N, C-alpha and C positions, 0 to 999 in steps of 0.2 A: 383531494386526498381522501381515501377511504379510512374513516375513523376506526373502524373495526380492525383493519390491517395495521394501522398506526399503533393502536393499543396493544396488539399482539406482538409487534416488532420491538416496542420499547424495552421490555424486559430482556429480550435477546441481545440488545445493543448496549446494555448497561456496562459490561466490561469495557467496551470500546469507548463509552462515555468517560470512564475513569482514566483510560489511557490517553485519549485525545485531548482531554483538558490539560493533562500534565505535559505531554510533548508539544501540544499546540501552544501552551504558555511559554515553553522553552523557545519555540520558534519566534514568538512575539518578542521575547526578551532580546534574542539575537538580532532581530530586524531593527528594533528600536535602538540597540547599541551602535549600529552603523549609521543611524540618522534617519530612519524611515519610520513614520508614526503609525498609529493604529489603522488609519485609512488604507495605507499600503498593505498592512497585514490582512485586513478584511478582503480587499480585492484580489490579493494573491491567493488567498485560501478559497475564494469564490470561483476564480477562473482557472487557476493552475491546479490546485488541490492535489498535490503530490508531496507527501510528507518528506521523504528523503530528498526529492527534487527541490523542495522549498528550502530545506536546510542547506543544500548545495548552493541554491540561489543566493543565499545570504553571503556566502564566501565569494561568489562570482560578482555580486554587486559591490562588495567591499573592495575587490581588486580591479574593478572596471574591466572585466573580461570581455573579449570580442564576441560578436554574435555567433561566429563559427564555433568558438570554444563552448559557448552556452548550449548550442544545438547538439554538439557531439556529446558533451557530458550529460545532458539531459537524456539523450538516447540511451547511453550506457546505463544510467541509473534506473531508468524505467523500462528497459527492454524486457524485463521479466514479466511485464504485464501482458505481453504477447502470449506467453505460456498460460497465464490465468485465463485469457479470453478464449483459448481453445477449449477449455473444459467447461466454459459457460455458454457455449453456443446453443445447446438445447434449452437451458433454463431461460435464456433471453428470447427464445423464439416466440413470436406471437405477441410481443409486448408493444408493438406499434412504435409511436414516437418516443416512448419511454426507453426503448432500447438504446438510443443515442446517449441518454443520460446515464444509463447503467454502464455503458462502455466507458464513459468519461469518469465515473465515480468508482471504478473498480480498483480500490486501494488494497493493500495487503490485508488489512483488518476486515474490510467489507467482503473480500474474497473468502476469507476464512469463515465468516458467518454464512455467506451464501452457499458455500460448498457443504455445509453441515446442518444448518438450521432447516427445520421442516415447518411449513405453515400449519397452524392449528386447524382442527376440523371446523368448517364453516367460514374460513377465511380464504379468499382468493389468493393462490400462491404468487401470481404476478404482482398483485397489489402489495403483498407481504414483502417480496424482494425489493420492490420500489421504495417502500417505507423504510426498510433497513438502510438502503443506500442514502436516502435523504437525511435520515436521522444522523448517520455517521458523519456526513459532511457538515451538518449543522453543529455537531460537537467540535469538530476541528476548527470551524470558523470562530465559534465562541471562545475556545481556548486561545487561539492566536490573537484575538482582539484583547482579551483579558491580559495576556502576557505583554502585549505592546503598551497597553495603558499602564500596567503596573511598572513596566520598565522605565516609563517616562517619569513616574512618581518616586520610585524607590531606587536607591543606589545598589545595583545588582551586578556582581562579577559573573560574566557569562562564560568564563573559561571552563572548558570541559562539559558544558551543558548540552552540546550536540550529541553526547553519548546516549542521551535519552532515547533517540531513535534506534540506535543499535540494540539497546536493552530491550526495547519493545519487539524488535525482530526476533530476538532470542526467545522471548516469552511465547510469541506466536508459533515459532518452530517447535518448541517443546510441547505446546498444546496440541498442535497438529500431529505430532509424533504419537502422543498418547491416544488421540482420538481414532486413529486408523491402524489396522493390523498390517497393512501393506506399507512398507517404507521404501519401495523402489525409487520413487521420484527423488526422495531425499538423498539416497545413495548415489543416484545418477548425478545430481547436482554437485554433491561433495567431491566425488571421485573425478568427474570431468574437470572441475575447477582446479583441483590439486595437480592432475596430470598436465593440464595446459600451463599451469604456473611453473612446474618443474621443467617442462620441455621448451615452451615458448618464452617464458619469463626471462630467460637468459639472453635471448636474441631480440626480443621486441619489448616495447614499453608495456606498462600495465593496461593501458587503454586498449591496445591491439589484442593483448592476451584475453582481456575480458570479452571483447567482441567475438573472438573465435570460440571461447568456452561457452558463451551464451548461445551461439549459433549451433554448436554441437548438442547442447542440452535440448534445445527446441527440436532439432532433428530426431534425436533419440526418443523424445516424448511423443512425437508424431508417429514414429514407427511403432512404438509400443502402446499407442493410444487404446486399442481394443483390449489389450491385456489389463491396462490400468483402470479401464472403466468397468471391468467385470465386478459385479457385486460381491462384496466379501461375505463369506459364509459366517453365519452367526455362531460364535463359539458355544459349545455345550456348557 
């Protein structure tokens, strides 16, 4: 690991550190509450590393869901990452073996940082991006282990604690809205989802509706990719 890149990436990832410790601990609490100790929390965060997917995983484990249900629900929850990956193709180009880890570690929060953070002068951008991704995952692992250990020691009521992930999503969305002048992707996502809910929600289940809406969103973003990637003019 390039120490220079690591030192440059750490200040950028501090907001994620604060968030991941909190929601990671919440995940650890929930996992411990259904009978899985900190070892399970560590390996789930190491190998799965999908915040909302892991929160869902707690419910699926608790209800002994079938593998088919687990696969479908995980696909629905993490389908948005396909959209993230499309916009990261150029940034990940030339990263060699690290590209596979960058793809694996592209969470909502990491994507938000990679899409806006710039490597300082004198720091290799590829090493900088890699350091951001690794630091973010280490925060998540730490938070989940702390939560599982604390959950085994302290009597904690986990009811409603899963809302922590929803709250973090809202914070990220607001931050991205403020950071960019163009809000077309946000409008596309919101409008398509509402239209699909109103039209398809009456005839199909939420799972089918979600698949259709996500597919339409990806298609529209692909069609409008050149327009979306145009550099914004700096306001006077």
